C-alpha positions, -999 to +999 in steps of 0.1 A: -120-081+181-085-096+185-058-079+165-029-100+150+004-082+157+027-111+147+024-146+133+042-179+141+035-206+115+052-240+113+071-228+082+106-213+076+103-175+080+115-156+050+110-121+062+090-097+084+080-064+069+062-035+083+029-052+078+034-087+063+051-118+076+064-140+047+071-177+049+088-201+025+066-228+010+095-242-011+123-231-033+100-211-057+070-201-036+062-179-006+032-174+017+026-138+024+005-132+056-010-098+063-010-089+100-029-060+117+003-040+122+000-003+111+028+019+098+029+056+093+058+076+079+077+042+076+074+036+113+054+007+127+030+019+154+025-002+185-013-002+183-026-027+157-059-022+138-082-053+142-091-069+108-067-046+089-047-076+076-079-093+063-089-061+046-055-057+029-053-093+018-089-095+005-085-062-015-052-073-030-065-107-040-095-091-057-075-064-074-049-089-086-077-109-102-093-078-117-060-065-132-046-098-145-053-088-181-033-056-177-002-073-162+008-107-149+010-107-111+028-129-085-002-150-074+004-187-076-021-207-096-028-228-064-042-207-036-052-236-013-039-235+023-028-267+041-050-279+069-020-279+093-015-242+087-052-234+091-051-253+124-022-230+135-041-199+124-078-203+116-083-172+095-051-177+075-070-182+043-084-147+046-050-131+056-026-149+032-017-154-005+006-179-021+030-161-045+058-170-068+093-158-058+103-128-078+134-105-079+120-071-068+127-040-088+139-018-060+118+013-069+083+022-059+061+032-089+039+060-077+011+074-099-007+106-089-040+117-104-046+145-078-023+170-061-022+159-025+000+145+003+038+148-003+031+158-039+013+189-028+042+197-005+067+193-033+045+215-055+043+243-029+080+243-027+090+241-063+059+240-086+069+205-095+068+169-082+101+150-084+114+176-109+084+173-132+069+208-137+031+212-132+007+239-142+008+271-121-020+279-097-031+244-087-046+240-052-045+212-027-063+181-039-069+195-074-072+169-101-042+169-124-048+173-162-034+137-166-021+112-141+017+115-137+043+089-129+065+098-100+088+069-090+106+067-057+136+049-043+129+021-018+150+029+013+160+001+036+158+025+065+144+060+067+121+076+041+118+068+004+131+095-020+111+108-050+130+108-082+121+118-118+113+093-145+145+104-162+165+095-131+147+061-130+158+055-165+194+064-156+193+038-128+173+009-144+178+014-181+154+031-205+135+000-215+126-011-180+118+024-169+093+028-198+077-005-190+073+004-154+057+038-163+034+022-189+022-005-165+018+018-136-003+044-155-025+016-169-031+001-135-038+036-120-064+045-147-081+012-142-083+015-104-092+052-104-122+045-127-134+016-106-130+037-075-151+065-089-178+040-097-179+032-060-178+068-049-141+069-040-114+091-053-080+075-059-056+105-055-024+085-057-011+049-053+021+030-056+029-003-073+058-026-069+071-049-096+096-077-099+112-101-124+099-136-127+124-150-150+127-123-176+091-111-173+082-080-153+053-089-130+032-070-104+041-080-068+035-071-031+000-055-029-022-035-052-047-006-047-050-012-009-055+013+019-018+010+027-006+018-008-032+044-018-045+078-007-075+099-014-074+137-018-057+152+013-055+116+025-091+116+035-108+087+017-085+057+021-085+040+055-049+038+065-045+075+059-067+083+090-039+070+112-011+085+091-029+119+093-032+114+131+005+106+134+015+136+113-006+158+136+009+144+168+035+171+170+011+201+165+001+221+195-036+217+191-034+180+188-008+178+216-032+194+241-058+168+233-038+136+229-002+137+238+023+155+261+053+157+239+062+163+202+066+131+182+099+129+163+085+096+148+110+075+168+098+059+189+063+056+175+034+067+197+005+044+205-027+054+189-051+064+217-081+040+218-100+068+236-098+091+206-113+064+184-086+063+157-081+025+159-119+019+156-123+045+129-095+029+108-111-005+111-145+008+101-131+026+071-111-004+059-141-027+061-161+000+043-135+001+015-140-036+008-178-033+006-178-001-015-154-011-042-177-037-057-149-061-066-154-098-073-153-117-040-117-125-032-125-161-023-132-167-060-095-161-066-087-192-046-109-215-067 
């Protein structure tokens, strides 16, 4: 297994994100390529996960197809890959998607159906998430009475900040905020139901939207291991590394795997001896096979 840490295609580079390298295909279209880079707590870890990019891309392609009746997405109608690009990177057709250029809405649209992760921490402190009160007496990973919309800012550096739906409306305008909440809840309910059918629990997930002309469309990725979590971050593949990274500063973990507390800068390499890299790969591949989605290659036809 050879992991892809970075790409170099014969195209103008548009940007490099934490996971994706994006290239220009013209004035109105981009090619998004999923690498095997892994990030945790907004830090890119130096140890890539083999096949991670393929998993992310295949899941997103399939979910974009499955949810296209709920909201238009950024996939271009033509998903063919030029021979010259395939010669440069043979598995590019499995790692990439052609997308229309959109103007991003600079907020992450998070939906939570279960109380876990950062939401659980907020609840422990205040009995609320992003200022939205929740019932008293909930426990870690409890299912919420109804899914809730908890948007967050998109920070260029550092961590994103949870904000309330009311604050989102103050910053974007009421009409756009309501549209983002409605679309996000609809997508979450659809994904959560499909996940349960496959024996998975979708505790929370984030969506990103953008403007294509005057229309709000779904962009970036959707319902992938990188953008989703299970209860207590157990069931979605990327969370195994995030959990490992979060534990890297604890004394019990330090005795087994590291000599010093991680301040999250610089990022520690994931120890291959402790099997985290292999475990993440196996979980990601399992996610694809368990979700029962239409085969992603059909989305290229």
